[in-house]
PyMOL CGO cylinders between C-alpha atoms (Angstrom):
from pymol import cmd
from pymol.cgo import CYLINDER

trace = [
    CYLINDER, 4.01, -39.28, -5.28, 6.84, -38.14, -7.54, 0.3, 1, 1, 1, 1, 1, 1,
    CYLINDER, 6.84, -38.14, -7.54, 4.29, -36.49, -9.87, 0.3, 1, 1, 1, 1, 1, 1,
    CYLINDER, 4.29, -36.49, -9.87, 2.65, -34.53, -7.02, 0.3, 1, 1, 1, 1, 1, 1,
    CYLINDER, 2.65, -34.53, -7.02, 6.02, -33.28, -5.76, 0.3, 1, 1, 1, 1, 1, 1,
    CYLINDER, 6.02, -33.28, -5.76, 6.93, -32.03, -9.24, 0.3, 1, 1, 1, 1, 1, 1,
    CYLINDER, 6.93, -32.03, -9.24, 3.68, -30.09, -9.49, 0.3, 1, 1, 1, 1, 1, 1,
    CYLINDER, 3.68, -30.09, -9.49, 4.25, -28.49, -6.09, 0.3, 1, 1, 1, 1, 1, 1,
    CYLINDER, 4.25, -28.49, -6.09, 7.73, -27.34, -7.12, 0.3, 1, 1, 1, 1, 1, 1,
    CYLINDER, 7.73, -27.34, -7.12, 6.43, -25.84, -10.36, 0.3, 1, 1, 1, 1, 1, 1,
    CYLINDER, 6.43, -25.84, -10.36, 3.62, -24.02, -8.53, 0.3, 1, 1, 1, 1, 1, 1,
    CYLINDER, 3.62, -24.02, -8.53, 6.05, -22.67, -5.93, 0.3, 1, 1, 1, 1, 1, 1,
    CYLINDER, 6.05, -22.67, -5.93, 8.48, -21.48, -8.58, 0.3, 1, 1, 1, 1, 1, 1,
    CYLINDER, 8.48, -21.48, -8.58, 5.67, -19.87, -10.54, 0.3, 1, 1, 1, 1, 1, 1,
    CYLINDER, 5.67, -19.87, -10.54, 4.52, -17.93, -7.48, 0.3, 1, 1, 1, 1, 1, 1,
    CYLINDER, 4.52, -17.93, -7.48, 7.92, -16.72, -6.34, 0.3, 1, 1, 1, 1, 1, 1,
    CYLINDER, 7.92, -16.72, -6.34, 7.48, -13.19, -7.69, 0.3, 1, 1, 1, 1, 1, 1,
    CYLINDER, 7.48, -13.19, -7.69, 3.99, -12.43, -6.39, 0.3, 1, 1, 1, 1, 1, 1,
    CYLINDER, 3.99, -12.43, -6.39, 1.94, -14.74, -4.23, 0.3, 1, 1, 1, 1, 1, 1,
    CYLINDER, 1.94, -14.74, -4.23, -1.31, -12.79, -4.57, 0.3, 1, 1, 1, 1, 1, 1,
    CYLINDER, -1.31, -12.79, -4.57, -3.03, -13.09, -7.92, 0.3, 1, 1, 1, 1, 1, 1,
    CYLINDER, -3.03, -13.09, -7.92, -4.84, -9.78, -8.13, 0.3, 1, 1, 1, 1, 1, 1,
    CYLINDER, -4.84, -9.78, -8.13, -4.93, -7.50, -11.10, 0.3, 1, 1, 1, 1, 1, 1,
    CYLINDER, -4.93, -7.50, -11.10, -5.77, -3.98, -10.02, 0.3, 1, 1, 1, 1, 1, 1,
    CYLINDER, -5.77, -3.98, -10.02, -7.22, -1.62, -12.58, 0.3, 1, 1, 1, 1, 1, 1,
    CYLINDER, -7.22, -1.62, -12.58, -4.75, -0.10, -14.99, 0.3, 1, 1, 1, 1, 1, 1,
    CYLINDER, -4.75, -0.10, -14.99, -3.47, 3.18, -13.68, 0.3, 1, 1, 1, 1, 1, 1,
    CYLINDER, -3.47, 3.18, -13.68, -2.46, 5.91, -16.09, 0.3, 1, 1, 1, 1, 1, 1,
    CYLINDER, -2.46, 5.91, -16.09, 0.90, 7.64, -16.06, 0.3, 1, 1, 1, 1, 1, 1,
    CYLINDER, 0.90, 7.64, -16.06, -1.04, 10.87, -15.55, 0.3, 1, 1, 1, 1, 1, 1,
    CYLINDER, -1.04, 10.87, -15.55, -2.62, 9.55, -12.33, 0.3, 1, 1, 1, 1, 1, 1,
    CYLINDER, -2.62, 9.55, -12.33, 0.70, 8.12, -11.10, 0.3, 1, 1, 1, 1, 1, 1,
    CYLINDER, 0.70, 8.12, -11.10, 2.39, 11.46, -11.75, 0.3, 1, 1, 1, 1, 1, 1,
    CYLINDER, 2.39, 11.46, -11.75, -0.45, 13.25, -9.95, 0.3, 1, 1, 1, 1, 1, 1,
    CYLINDER, -0.45, 13.25, -9.95, 0.02, 11.07, -6.85, 0.3, 1, 1, 1, 1, 1, 1,
    CYLINDER, 0.02, 11.07, -6.85, 3.80, 11.50, -6.94, 0.3, 1, 1, 1, 1, 1, 1,
    CYLINDER, 3.80, 11.50, -6.94, 3.51, 15.25, -7.45, 0.3, 1, 1, 1, 1, 1, 1,
    CYLINDER, 3.51, 15.25, -7.45, 1.14, 15.63, -4.48, 0.3, 1, 1, 1, 1, 1, 1,
    CYLINDER, 1.14, 15.63, -4.48, 3.16, 13.41, -2.14, 0.3, 1, 1, 1, 1, 1, 1,
    CYLINDER, 3.16, 13.41, -2.14, 6.55, 14.77, -3.14, 0.3, 1, 1, 1, 1, 1, 1,
    CYLINDER, 6.55, 14.77, -3.14, 5.35, 18.38, -2.86, 0.3, 1, 1, 1, 1, 1, 1,
    CYLINDER, 5.35, 18.38, -2.86, 4.27, 17.62, 0.71, 0.3, 1, 1, 1, 1, 1, 1,
    CYLINDER, 4.27, 17.62, 0.71, 7.62, 15.95, 1.40, 0.3, 1, 1, 1, 1, 1, 1,
    CYLINDER, 7.62, 15.95, 1.40, 9.60, 18.86, -0.08, 0.3, 1, 1, 1, 1, 1, 1,
    CYLINDER, 9.60, 18.86, -0.08, 8.86, 21.23, 2.84, 0.3, 1, 1, 1, 1, 1, 1,
    CYLINDER, 8.86, 21.23, 2.84, 8.75, 20.92, 6.63, 0.3, 1, 1, 1, 1, 1, 1,
    CYLINDER, 8.75, 20.92, 6.63, 5.40, 19.74, 8.00, 0.3, 1, 1, 1, 1, 1, 1,
    CYLINDER, 5.40, 19.74, 8.00, 3.84, 20.07, 11.44, 0.3, 1, 1, 1, 1, 1, 1,
    CYLINDER, 3.84, 20.07, 11.44, 2.94, 16.51, 12.46, 0.3, 1, 1, 1, 1, 1, 1,
    CYLINDER, 2.94, 16.51, 12.46, 1.14, 17.58, 15.64, 0.3, 1, 1, 1, 1, 1, 1,
    CYLINDER, 1.14, 17.58, 15.64, 2.15, 15.48, 18.63, 0.3, 1, 1, 1, 1, 1, 1,
    CYLINDER, 2.15, 15.48, 18.63, 5.06, 14.08, 16.57, 0.3, 1, 1, 1, 1, 1, 1,
    CYLINDER, 5.06, 14.08, 16.57, 6.51, 17.55, 16.05, 0.3, 1, 1, 1, 1, 1, 1,
    CYLINDER, 6.51, 17.55, 16.05, 7.85, 19.37, 13.04, 0.3, 1, 1, 1, 1, 1, 1,
    CYLINDER, 7.85, 19.37, 13.04, 9.24, 17.03, 10.41, 0.3, 1, 1, 1, 1, 1, 1,
    CYLINDER, 9.24, 17.03, 10.41, 11.94, 18.35, 8.07, 0.3, 1, 1, 1, 1, 1, 1,
    CYLINDER, 11.94, 18.35, 8.07, 11.71, 17.96, 4.29, 0.3, 1, 1, 1, 1, 1, 1,
    CYLINDER, 11.71, 17.96, 4.29, 12.18, 14.43, 3.00, 0.3, 1, 1, 1, 1, 1, 1,
    CYLINDER, 12.18, 14.43, 3.00, 13.53, 13.13, -0.32, 0.3, 1, 1, 1, 1, 1, 1,
    CYLINDER, 13.53, 13.13, -0.32, 11.01, 12.31, -3.06, 0.3, 1, 1, 1, 1, 1, 1,
    CYLINDER, 11.01, 12.31, -3.06, 9.52, 8.84, -3.36, 0.3, 1, 1, 1, 1, 1, 1,
    CYLINDER, 9.52, 8.84, -3.36, 9.13, 6.78, -6.54, 0.3, 1, 1, 1, 1, 1, 1,
    CYLINDER, 9.13, 6.78, -6.54, 6.11, 4.81, -7.74, 0.3, 1, 1, 1, 1, 1, 1,
    CYLINDER, 6.11, 4.81, -7.74, 6.18, 1.07, -7.10, 0.3, 1, 1, 1, 1, 1, 1,
    CYLINDER, 6.18, 1.07, -7.10, 3.70, -1.17, -8.88, 0.3, 1, 1, 1, 1, 1, 1,
    CYLINDER, 3.70, -1.17, -8.88, 3.92, -3.93, -6.25, 0.3, 1, 1, 1, 1, 1, 1,
    CYLINDER, 3.92, -3.93, -6.25, 3.00, -1.49, -3.49, 0.3, 1, 1, 1, 1, 1, 1,
    CYLINDER, 3.00, -1.49, -3.49, 0.13, -0.29, -5.71, 0.3, 1, 1, 1, 1, 1, 1,
    CYLINDER, 0.13, -0.29, -5.71, -1.12, -3.90, -5.96, 0.3, 1, 1, 1, 1, 1, 1,
    CYLINDER, -1.12, -3.90, -5.96, -0.88, -4.35, -2.18, 0.3, 1, 1, 1, 1, 1, 1,
    CYLINDER, -0.88, -4.35, -2.18, -2.66, -1.01, -1.60, 0.3, 1, 1, 1, 1, 1, 1,
    CYLINDER, -2.66, -1.01, -1.60, -5.41, -1.99, -4.04, 0.3, 1, 1, 1, 1, 1, 1,
    CYLINDER, -5.41, -1.99, -4.04, -5.86, -5.40, -2.39, 0.3, 1, 1, 1, 1, 1, 1,
    CYLINDER, -5.86, -5.40, -2.39, -6.30, -3.75, 1.01, 0.3, 1, 1, 1, 1, 1, 1,
    CYLINDER, -6.30, -3.75, 1.01, -8.60, -0.97, -0.22, 0.3, 1, 1, 1, 1, 1, 1,
    CYLINDER, -8.60, -0.97, -0.22, -10.80, -3.58, -1.89, 0.3, 1, 1, 1, 1, 1, 1,
    CYLINDER, -10.80, -3.58, -1.89, -10.82, -5.79, 1.21, 0.3, 1, 1, 1, 1, 1, 1,
    CYLINDER, -10.82, -5.79, 1.21, -11.81, -2.87, 3.45, 0.3, 1, 1, 1, 1, 1, 1,
    CYLINDER, -11.81, -2.87, 3.45, -14.48, -1.66, 1.02, 0.3, 1, 1, 1, 1, 1, 1,
    CYLINDER, -14.48, -1.66, 1.02, -16.09, -5.05, 0.54, 0.3, 1, 1, 1, 1, 1, 1,
    CYLINDER, -16.09, -5.05, 0.54, -16.20, -5.56, 4.32, 0.3, 1, 1, 1, 1, 1, 1,
    CYLINDER, -16.20, -5.56, 4.32, -17.00, -1.93, 5.19, 0.3, 1, 1, 1, 1, 1, 1,
    CYLINDER, -17.00, -1.93, 5.19, -14.17, -1.71, 7.72, 0.3, 1, 1, 1, 1, 1, 1,
    CYLINDER, -14.17, -1.71, 7.72, -11.23, 0.61, 8.32, 0.3, 1, 1, 1, 1, 1, 1,
    CYLINDER, -11.23, 0.61, 8.32, -8.36, -1.47, 9.73, 0.3, 1, 1, 1, 1, 1, 1,
    CYLINDER, -8.36, -1.47, 9.73, -4.68, -2.01, 9.06, 0.3, 1, 1, 1, 1, 1, 1,
    CYLINDER, -4.68, -2.01, 9.06, -5.25, -5.77, 9.33, 0.3, 1, 1, 1, 1, 1, 1,
    CYLINDER, -5.25, -5.77, 9.33, -7.06, -7.85, 6.74, 0.3, 1, 1, 1, 1, 1, 1,
    CYLINDER, -7.06, -7.85, 6.74, -10.64, -8.97, 7.20, 0.3, 1, 1, 1, 1, 1, 1,
    CYLINDER, -10.64, -8.97, 7.20, -10.03, -12.71, 7.09, 0.3, 1, 1, 1, 1, 1, 1,
    CYLINDER, -10.03, -12.71, 7.09, -12.73, -12.98, 4.41, 0.3, 1, 1, 1, 1, 1, 1,
    CYLINDER, -12.73, -12.98, 4.41, -12.44, -14.03, 0.77, 0.3, 1, 1, 1, 1, 1, 1,
    CYLINDER, -12.44, -14.03, 0.77, -11.31, -10.48, -0.06, 0.3, 1, 1, 1, 1, 1, 1,
    CYLINDER, -11.31, -10.48, -0.06, -8.27, -10.76, 2.22, 0.3, 1, 1, 1, 1, 1, 1,
    CYLINDER, -8.27, -10.76, 2.22, -6.09, -12.50, -0.36, 0.3, 1, 1, 1, 1, 1, 1,
    CYLINDER, -6.09, -12.50, -0.36, -2.87, -12.19, 1.63, 0.3, 1, 1, 1, 1, 1, 1,
    CYLINDER, -2.87, -12.19, 1.63, -4.64, -13.59, 4.69, 0.3, 1, 1, 1, 1, 1, 1,
    CYLINDER, -4.64, -13.59, 4.69, -5.45, -16.73, 2.70, 0.3, 1, 1, 1, 1, 1, 1,
    CYLINDER, -5.45, -16.73, 2.70, -1.72, -17.25, 2.14, 0.3, 1, 1, 1, 1, 1, 1,
    CYLINDER, -1.72, -17.25, 2.14, -0.33, -16.37, 5.57, 0.3, 1, 1, 1, 1, 1, 1,
    CYLINDER, -0.33, -16.37, 5.57, -3.36, -16.96, 7.80, 0.3, 1, 1, 1, 1, 1, 1,
    CYLINDER, -3.36, -16.96, 7.80, -3.50, -13.23, 8.60, 0.3, 1, 1, 1, 1, 1, 1,
    CYLINDER, -3.50, -13.23, 8.60, -2.53, -10.02, 6.86, 0.3, 1, 1, 1, 1, 1, 1,
    CYLINDER, -2.53, -10.02, 6.86, -1.01, -6.67, 7.64, 0.3, 1, 1, 1, 1, 1, 1,
    CYLINDER, -1.01, -6.67, 7.64, 0.82, -4.12, 5.51, 0.3, 1, 1, 1, 1, 1, 1,
    CYLINDER, 0.82, -4.12, 5.51, 4.15, -5.98, 5.73, 0.3, 1, 1, 1, 1, 1, 1,
    CYLINDER, 4.15, -5.98, 5.73, 2.64, -9.28, 4.59, 0.3, 1, 1, 1, 1, 1, 1,
    CYLINDER, 2.64, -9.28, 4.59, 0.51, -7.62, 1.87, 0.3, 1, 1, 1, 1, 1, 1,
    CYLINDER, 0.51, -7.62, 1.87, 3.58, -5.90, 0.43, 0.3, 1, 1, 1, 1, 1, 1,
    CYLINDER, 3.58, -5.90, 0.43, 5.56, -9.16, 0.46, 0.3, 1, 1, 1, 1, 1, 1,
    CYLINDER, 5.56, -9.16, 0.46, 2.71, -11.23, -0.99, 0.3, 1, 1, 1, 1, 1, 1,
    CYLINDER, 2.71, -11.23, -0.99, 2.31, -8.72, -3.83, 0.3, 1, 1, 1, 1, 1, 1,
    CYLINDER, 2.31, -8.72, -3.83, 5.97, -8.93, -4.86, 0.3, 1, 1, 1, 1, 1, 1,
    CYLINDER, 5.97, -8.93, -4.86, 7.59, -6.19, -2.74, 0.3, 1, 1, 1, 1, 1, 1,
    CYLINDER, 7.59, -6.19, -2.74, 10.32, -8.47, -1.41, 0.3, 1, 1, 1, 1, 1, 1,
    CYLINDER, 10.32, -8.47, -1.41, 13.17, -7.82, 1.03, 0.3, 1, 1, 1, 1, 1, 1,
    CYLINDER, 13.17, -7.82, 1.03, 11.20, -5.20, 2.92, 0.3, 1, 1, 1, 1, 1, 1,
    CYLINDER, 11.20, -5.20, 2.92, 11.30, -4.66, 6.62, 0.3, 1, 1, 1, 1, 1, 1,
    CYLINDER, 11.30, -4.66, 6.62, 10.10, -1.08, 6.78, 0.3, 1, 1, 1, 1, 1, 1,
    CYLINDER, 10.10, -1.08, 6.78, 6.60, -0.37, 5.49, 0.3, 1, 1, 1, 1, 1, 1,
    CYLINDER, 6.60, -0.37, 5.49, 4.20, 2.45, 6.38, 0.3, 1, 1, 1, 1, 1, 1,
    CYLINDER, 4.20, 2.45, 6.38, 0.49, 2.43, 5.64, 0.3, 1, 1, 1, 1, 1, 1,
    CYLINDER, 0.49, 2.43, 5.64, -2.05, 5.26, 5.65, 0.3, 1, 1, 1, 1, 1, 1,
    CYLINDER, -2.05, 5.26, 5.65, -5.74, 4.41, 5.26, 0.3, 1, 1, 1, 1, 1, 1,
    CYLINDER, -5.74, 4.41, 5.26, -8.85, 6.55, 4.87, 0.3, 1, 1, 1, 1, 1, 1,
    CYLINDER, -8.85, 6.55, 4.87, -12.52, 6.12, 4.04, 0.3, 1, 1, 1, 1, 1, 1,
    CYLINDER, -12.52, 6.12, 4.04, -15.58, 8.23, 3.50, 0.3, 1, 1, 1, 1, 1, 1,
    CYLINDER, -15.58, 8.23, 3.50, -18.92, 8.32, 1.72, 0.3, 1, 1, 1, 1, 1, 1,
    CYLINDER, -18.92, 8.32, 1.72, -18.08, 11.03, -0.75, 0.3, 1, 1, 1, 1, 1, 1,
    CYLINDER, -18.08, 11.03, -0.75, -15.69, 11.14, -3.66, 0.3, 1, 1, 1, 1, 1, 1,
    CYLINDER, -15.69, 11.14, -3.66, -12.28, 12.27, -2.50, 0.3, 1, 1, 1, 1, 1, 1,
    CYLINDER, -12.28, 12.27, -2.50, -9.86, 13.98, -4.83, 0.3, 1, 1, 1, 1, 1, 1,
    CYLINDER, -9.86, 13.98, -4.83, -6.26, 12.79, -4.58, 0.3, 1, 1, 1, 1, 1, 1,
    CYLINDER, -6.26, 12.79, -4.58, -5.29, 16.29, -3.41, 0.3, 1, 1, 1, 1, 1, 1,
    CYLINDER, -5.29, 16.29, -3.41, -7.79, 16.13, -0.53, 0.3, 1, 1, 1, 1, 1, 1,
    CYLINDER, -7.79, 16.13, -0.53, -6.64, 12.64, 0.48, 0.3, 1, 1, 1, 1, 1, 1,
    CYLINDER, -6.64, 12.64, 0.48, -3.00, 13.72, 0.70, 0.3, 1, 1, 1, 1, 1, 1,
    CYLINDER, -3.00, 13.72, 0.70, -3.96, 16.91, 2.55, 0.3, 1, 1, 1, 1, 1, 1,
    CYLINDER, -3.96, 16.91, 2.55, -5.97, 14.89, 5.10, 0.3, 1, 1, 1, 1, 1, 1,
    CYLINDER, -5.97, 14.89, 5.10, -3.05, 12.51, 5.62, 0.3, 1, 1, 1, 1, 1, 1,
    CYLINDER, -3.05, 12.51, 5.62, -0.50, 15.25, 6.24, 0.3, 1, 1, 1, 1, 1, 1,
    CYLINDER, -0.50, 15.25, 6.24, -2.90, 17.03, 8.61, 0.3, 1, 1, 1, 1, 1, 1,
    CYLINDER, -2.90, 17.03, 8.61, -3.44, 13.89, 10.71, 0.3, 1, 1, 1, 1, 1, 1,
    CYLINDER, -3.44, 13.89, 10.71, -0.97, 13.33, 13.55, 0.3, 1, 1, 1, 1, 1, 1,
    CYLINDER, -0.97, 13.33, 13.55, -0.79, 9.56, 13.01, 0.3, 1, 1, 1, 1, 1, 1,
    CYLINDER, -0.79, 9.56, 13.01, -0.43, 9.67, 9.21, 0.3, 1, 1, 1, 1, 1, 1,
    CYLINDER, -0.43, 9.67, 9.21, 1.83, 12.69, 8.81, 0.3, 1, 1, 1, 1, 1, 1,
    CYLINDER, 1.83, 12.69, 8.81, 5.00, 10.88, 10.01, 0.3, 1, 1, 1, 1, 1, 1,
    CYLINDER, 5.00, 10.88, 10.01, 4.63, 8.31, 7.21, 0.3, 1, 1, 1, 1, 1, 1,
    CYLINDER, 4.63, 8.31, 7.21, 4.17, 11.11, 4.66, 0.3, 1, 1, 1, 1, 1, 1,
    CYLINDER, 4.17, 11.11, 4.66, 7.38, 12.76, 5.90, 0.3, 1, 1, 1, 1, 1, 1,
    CYLINDER, 7.38, 12.76, 5.90, 9.56, 9.75, 6.73, 0.3, 1, 1, 1, 1, 1, 1,
    CYLINDER, 9.56, 9.75, 6.73, 12.89, 10.20, 4.90, 0.3, 1, 1, 1, 1, 1, 1,
    CYLINDER, 12.89, 10.20, 4.90, 13.60, 6.44, 5.01, 0.3, 1, 1, 1, 1, 1, 1,
    CYLINDER, 13.60, 6.44, 5.01, 10.77, 5.71, 2.58, 0.3, 1, 1, 1, 1, 1, 1,
    CYLINDER, 10.77, 5.71, 2.58, 11.83, 5.49, -1.05, 0.3, 1, 1, 1, 1, 1, 1,
    CYLINDER, 11.83, 5.49, -1.05, 8.79, 3.91, -2.75, 0.3, 1, 1, 1, 1, 1, 1,
    CYLINDER, 8.79, 3.91, -2.75, 5.03, 4.45, -2.72, 0.3, 1, 1, 1, 1, 1, 1,
    CYLINDER, 5.03, 4.45, -2.72, 1.84, 2.91, -4.06, 0.3, 1, 1, 1, 1, 1, 1,
    CYLINDER, 1.84, 2.91, -4.06, -1.62, 4.51, -3.83, 0.3, 1, 1, 1, 1, 1, 1,
    CYLINDER, -1.62, 4.51, -3.83, -4.99, 2.88, -4.50, 0.3, 1, 1, 1, 1, 1, 1,
    CYLINDER, -4.99, 2.88, -4.50, -8.65, 3.28, -3.67, 0.3, 1, 1, 1, 1, 1, 1,
    CYLINDER, -8.65, 3.28, -3.67, -11.76, 1.18, -4.06, 0.3, 1, 1, 1, 1, 1, 1,
    CYLINDER, -11.76, 1.18, -4.06, -15.34, 2.41, -4.24, 0.3, 1, 1, 1, 1, 1, 1,
    CYLINDER, -15.34, 2.41, -4.24, -18.13, 0.13, -3.03, 0.3, 1, 1, 1, 1, 1, 1,
    CYLINDER, -18.13, 0.13, -3.03, -21.39, 1.21, -4.72, 0.3, 1, 1, 1, 1, 1, 1,
    CYLINDER, -21.39, 1.21, -4.72, -23.46, -0.84, -2.24, 0.3, 1, 1, 1, 1, 1, 1,
    CYLINDER, -23.46, -0.84, -2.24, -22.32, 1.26, 0.73, 0.3, 1, 1, 1, 1, 1, 1,
    CYLINDER, -22.32, 1.26, 0.73, -21.33, 4.43, -1.10, 0.3, 1, 1, 1, 1, 1, 1,
    CYLINDER, -21.33, 4.43, -1.10, -17.98, 4.33, 0.72, 0.3, 1, 1, 1, 1, 1, 1,
    CYLINDER, -17.98, 4.33, 0.72, -14.58, 4.83, -0.82, 0.3, 1, 1, 1, 1, 1, 1,
    CYLINDER, -14.58, 4.83, -0.82, -11.46, 3.36, 0.83, 0.3, 1, 1, 1, 1, 1, 1,
    CYLINDER, -11.46, 3.36, 0.83, -7.94, 4.66, 0.22, 0.3, 1, 1, 1, 1, 1, 1,
    CYLINDER, -7.94, 4.66, 0.22, -4.61, 3.01, 1.02, 0.3, 1, 1, 1, 1, 1, 1,
    CYLINDER, -4.61, 3.01, 1.02, -1.17, 4.57, 0.66, 0.3, 1, 1, 1, 1, 1, 1,
    CYLINDER, -1.17, 4.57, 0.66, 1.78, 2.23, 1.19, 0.3, 1, 1, 1, 1, 1, 1,
    CYLINDER, 1.78, 2.23, 1.19, 5.32, 3.52, 1.66, 0.3, 1, 1, 1, 1, 1, 1,
    CYLINDER, 5.32, 3.52, 1.66, 8.32, 1.25, 1.62, 0.3, 1, 1, 1, 1, 1, 1,
    CYLINDER, 8.32, 1.25, 1.62, 12.04, 0.75, 1.46, 0.3, 1, 1, 1, 1, 1, 1,
    CYLINDER, 12.04, 0.75, 1.46, 13.12, -2.04, -0.84, 0.3, 1, 1, 1, 1, 1, 1,
    CYLINDER, 13.12, -2.04, -0.84, 16.27, -3.49, 0.66, 0.3, 1, 1, 1, 1, 1, 1,
    CYLINDER, 16.27, -3.49, 0.66, 18.51, -5.31, -1.77, 0.3, 1, 1, 1, 1, 1, 1,
    CYLINDER, 18.51, -5.31, -1.77, 20.89, -7.85, -0.30, 0.3, 1, 1, 1, 1, 1, 1,
    CYLINDER, 20.89, -7.85, -0.30, 24.45, -6.94, -1.14, 0.3, 1, 1, 1, 1, 1, 1,
    CYLINDER, 24.45, -6.94, -1.14, 27.34, -9.39, -1.05, 0.3, 1, 1, 1, 1, 1, 1,
    CYLINDER, 27.34, -9.39, -1.05, 31.02, -8.52, -0.60, 0.3, 1, 1, 1, 1, 1, 1,
]
cmd.load_cgo(trace, "trace")
């Protein structure tokens, strides 16, 4: 019994940074900078978010690898299950769901190492043609429901990922925005 307890403690300590063991494809600095340039250019000017009104310019966001991992996990899950949902599929591709019993953008961010978050925004998109990053961001800012996330001044971090399923010909995109709260002590 003592041996089993020791193993459980070691496993828990080893997983404290990131619960989900997924290794998304390497992403180049050029691609990261392209995503940041597109998003931050959108955020640098007022945008008409339709029924949510005109949103003023917002500060730039920074790339976050943990949000990228969470975005990749969700894009892959949606692509392999041919679904467009903010919740995980509950299948073997829903890695966060295996940990928590269900998954949403908050749990995916946390499970992929984006800790101390309580404010996450997620934009998702799919189609059966190859999107350019510029088109994806343009579609998000033109959509009433996605535009407020693009322009939310509270968001400081972002991760962008897509997954192409050759069996269906569909491509699924996920953009995750977040605010990483650090606990401060007096």
